Backbone bond lengths (Angstrom), bond angles and torsions (degrees), N, CA, C in turn:
res aa  C-N    CA-C-N  psi(-1)  N-CA   C-N-CA  omega(-1)  CA-C   N-CA-C  phi
1 L - - - 1.296 - - 1.585 110.10 -
2 K 1.342 113.57 139.98 1.458 115.09 179.50 1.508 108.07 -116.66
3 R 1.276 115.04 137.83 1.440 124.46 -173.17 1.673 102.70 -81.42
4 K 1.283 114.41 130.53 1.392 117.63 175.78 1.531 113.21 -77.92
5 A 1.359 114.77 130.16 1.455 121.85 -179.60 1.502 105.71 -72.39
6 S 1.306 112.82 141.45 1.488 116.65 176.79 1.409 109.75 -90.78
7 Q 1.454 115.74 145.79 1.399 121.19 178.43 1.491 113.52 -71.18
8 R 1.344 120.65 160.76 1.533 124.14 -178.85 1.427 105.65 -41.52
9 S 1.346 115.82 155.49 1.431 117.01 -179.01 1.579 109.52 -100.68
10 L 1.289 114.09 164.87 1.523 117.73 -179.20 1.486 113.18 -59.98
11 D 1.420 109.73 -36.40 1.476 112.12 -179.30 1.568 112.11 -73.35
12 Q 1.275 119.14 -31.41 1.511 118.20 170.02 1.491 113.11 -63.51
13 N 1.373 117.23 -40.72 1.506 117.85 -175.16 1.612 104.02 -70.92
14 A 1.314 118.11 -36.89 1.466 122.40 -176.47 1.512 105.92 -64.73
15 W 1.315 119.24 -40.96 1.538 120.32 -179.96 1.534 106.41 -64.93
16 A 1.297 120.76 -42.69 1.381 119.47 -175.43 1.533 112.79 -60.58
17 W 1.347 114.74 -49.54 1.405 119.78 -172.79 1.648 110.76 -88.22
18 G 1.339 117.72 -15.90 1.373 118.75 -179.17 1.529 115.68 -97.86
19 V 1.400 113.60 -23.08 1.514 121.99 -171.42 1.487 108.04 -118.87
20 A 1.399 113.18 -68.10 1.427 120.61 -167.94 1.496 115.25 -65.77
21 Y 1.382 115.98 -50.28 1.556 117.39 -178.45 1.530 113.43 -66.84
22 P 1.328 119.74 -36.54 1.532 117.63 173.95 1.460 112.66 -60.02
23 V 1.379 120.03 -44.99 1.408 125.07 -178.37 1.469 109.89 -67.70
24 L 1.298 121.12 -42.89 1.458 122.79 177.92 1.444 114.67 -70.12
25 A 1.398 115.45 -38.86 1.439 121.04 177.95 1.649 114.19 -61.51
26 E 1.329 114.12 -40.56 1.426 119.68 169.76 1.460 114.10 -55.92
27 A 1.394 114.07 -51.03 1.477 117.66 -174.25 1.457 112.51 -66.97
28 L 1.383 120.74 -27.68 1.434 127.83 179.44 1.481 115.56 -94.48
29 G 1.247 115.98 -11.09 1.543 120.34 177.25 1.477 113.66 82.88
30 Y 1.406 113.18 34.74 1.454 116.32 176.06 1.554 103.90 -92.99
31 D 1.453 119.75 146.64 1.337 127.88 172.54 1.590 105.41 -81.44
32 K 1.297 114.46 162.57 1.473 120.98 177.61 1.572 108.23 -54.81
33 H 1.310 119.89 -44.21 1.411 117.34 -175.18 1.448 113.77 -76.40
34 E 1.344 118.57 6.77 1.463 125.98 175.67 1.580 115.22 -107.84
35 H 1.357 115.11 3.75 1.449 118.24 -173.50 1.577 109.95 -61.77
36 E 1.348 116.49 -39.48 1.477 118.00 173.88 1.527 112.04 -53.89
37 D 1.263 120.31 -49.06 1.472 124.72 -179.25 1.539 104.94 -57.93
38 L 1.354 123.86 -46.50 1.381 128.65 178.63 1.605 109.46 -55.46
39 H 1.308 113.66 -49.51 1.413 119.74 178.26 1.499 113.37 -51.52
40 Y 1.441 116.51 -54.44 1.441 118.11 -179.05 1.490 113.40 -63.08
41 A 1.333 116.07 -36.26 1.490 121.58 169.85 1.420 119.00 -50.77
42 L 1.381 112.31 -52.87 1.437 121.99 -177.83 1.560 111.30 -66.66
43 V 1.346 119.25 -42.34 1.378 121.84 -179.55 1.469 109.58 -62.85
44 A 1.333 116.43 -38.35 1.520 121.66 179.91 1.561 106.48 -69.97
45 K 1.257 121.37 -39.46 1.477 121.09 -176.01 1.500 108.01 -69.74
46 C 1.353 120.82 -34.66 1.401 126.15 -175.48 1.602 109.03 -75.72
47 F 1.257 117.68 -49.86 1.403 129.44 -175.71 1.468 120.20 -93.86
48 G 1.314 116.86 -13.14 1.404 120.94 -172.16 1.541 111.78 88.15
49 E 1.354 113.90 168.86 1.510 118.80 176.25 1.523 110.73 -143.36
50 H 1.263 109.77 169.62 1.552 116.61 178.13 1.474 109.62 -141.06
51 F 1.322 117.95 161.99 1.437 121.00 -179.33 1.584 110.65 -94.60
52 D 1.316 113.47 123.47 1.421 121.06 178.96 1.555 111.87 -94.43
53 K 1.420 114.51 107.00 1.419 120.99 -174.21 1.595 110.85 -58.98
54 R 1.258 115.75 -36.75 1.404 121.57 -177.52 1.453 114.87 -56.65
55 I 1.289 119.57 -41.95 1.434 122.45 -178.74 1.522 111.07 -111.50
56 G 1.383 120.97 -5.02 1.339 125.81 178.75 1.560 117.43 65.32
57 A 1.291 114.22 39.90 1.368 118.26 -175.87 1.552 110.96 -145.27
58 M 1.266 114.37 161.01 1.546 123.29 176.81 1.505 106.93 -82.20
59 L 1.402 111.18 129.83 1.531 115.88 174.14 1.448 110.30 -122.70
60 P 1.305 121.17 159.49 1.469 123.88 174.88 1.522 108.90 -71.67
61 N 1.305 117.40 143.18 1.518 125.39 177.66 1.365 110.86 -60.73
62 K 1.443 121.64 -32.52 1.467 125.97 175.56 1.421 112.16 -128.12
63 R 1.351 113.31 156.07 1.449 122.07 175.97 1.547 111.37 -106.89
64 S 1.258 115.84 129.74 1.483 114.08 -172.96 1.573 113.42 -60.70
65 S 1.381 113.08 -25.35 1.512 113.95 -178.65 1.512 106.00 -75.27
66 K 1.244 126.59 -12.67 1.487 123.56 172.96 1.480 114.86 -100.05
67 L 1.270 118.86 3.62 1.453 119.21 175.43 1.552 113.01 -71.99
68 T 1.278 117.99 148.21 1.493 124.75 177.30 1.567 103.60 -76.70
69 T 1.228 117.64 168.75 1.473 121.21 170.56 1.516 115.63 -58.11
70 K 1.377 118.10 -36.34 1.355 124.95 177.86 1.639 111.98 -67.10
71 E 1.304 108.28 -43.99 1.485 115.03 -179.41 1.599 109.60 -69.42
72 F 1.307 113.82 -42.37 1.572 113.99 177.84 1.471 109.37 -65.61
73 S 1.411 120.84 -29.86 1.474 119.68 179.11 1.544 109.24 -68.45
74 E 1.315 115.80 -37.79 1.424 120.76 176.36 1.526 111.87 -62.81
75 Y 1.352 114.20 -38.84 1.519 120.23 176.61 1.494 107.54 -64.18
76 M 1.284 119.79 -43.05 1.494 121.00 -178.54 1.541 109.11 -65.75
77 D 1.166 121.89 -38.17 1.464 124.13 172.26 1.524 109.39 -63.27
78 W 1.345 116.66 -43.39 1.486 114.04 176.72 1.445 115.88 -65.62
79 L 1.360 118.64 -35.18 1.516 117.52 173.98 1.469 115.57 -62.00
80 V 1.366 117.39 -37.57 1.414 120.70 179.00 1.596 111.38 -70.18
81 R 1.297 118.13 -44.30 1.431 119.64 166.36 1.408 121.09 -56.36
82 F 1.321 119.36 -42.48 1.467 126.01 175.40 1.465 113.52 -60.88
83 A 1.366 116.31 -42.70 1.427 122.29 175.67 1.595 108.90 -63.95
84 A 1.240 120.15 -44.38 1.402 122.29 -175.54 1.561 112.16 -71.29
85 T 1.289 114.99 -39.27 1.449 115.33 -172.67 1.527 112.44 -97.65
86 E 1.216 120.90 -36.04 1.447 126.03 -175.59 1.509 114.99 -93.98
87 L 1.418 117.84 -18.30 1.395 119.87 -179.40 1.422 109.10 -116.85
88 G 1.275 125.41 28.64 1.431 126.70 167.94 1.604 113.45 78.66
89 G 1.362 117.86 32.25 1.384 120.14 175.79 1.616 113.11 87.08
90 I 1.350 118.80 20.69 1.369 120.68 172.22 1.520 116.88 -59.80
91 L 1.255 118.76 124.23 1.543 120.68 -176.66 1.404 108.54 -92.40
92 V 1.425 111.71 123.57 1.507 121.05 171.48 1.531 102.17 -116.11
93 P 1.180 122.36 110.22 1.475 124.03 179.74 1.596 110.06 -73.53
94 L 1.328 108.81 138.77 1.527 111.30 170.41 1.416 110.81 -83.62
95 P 1.399 119.43 163.18 1.490 124.20 179.73 1.653 108.05 -51.12
96 G 1.363 107.50 129.65 1.486 111.49 178.26 1.418 115.67 92.46
97 E 1.388 120.24 -11.68 1.351 124.77 -179.33 1.649 108.02 -92.45
98 T 1.296 115.16 143.82 1.486 119.30 174.50 1.466 109.25 -128.69
99 E 1.308 115.79 144.28 1.470 124.00 172.30 1.495 113.17 -53.73
100 A 1.398 118.22 134.88 1.416 117.21 176.10 1.576 107.09 -76.77
101 A 1.353 110.70 142.76 1.405 116.86 178.59 1.489 116.62 -65.24
């Protein structure tokens, strides 16, 4: 028997769109209407991308909607590390974390 992996949770998705992407968008200069573009760019940066000959464009190797809760948790950790290391120490709090006073 194989245990079915569960798809990303609603809480994970809410954190990405409600916490991580707004912080990263501000740091990278994306406007609110560009958050979806940022999302696809970050998923591609994290998981790699490939060229789709049918539409003539680069696409992410994975879709966030198809990630398991474990994979999405790893993506969340990656977003936090990316912000801290690649964006000059930008803090993206994970769920349950609060900024120190």
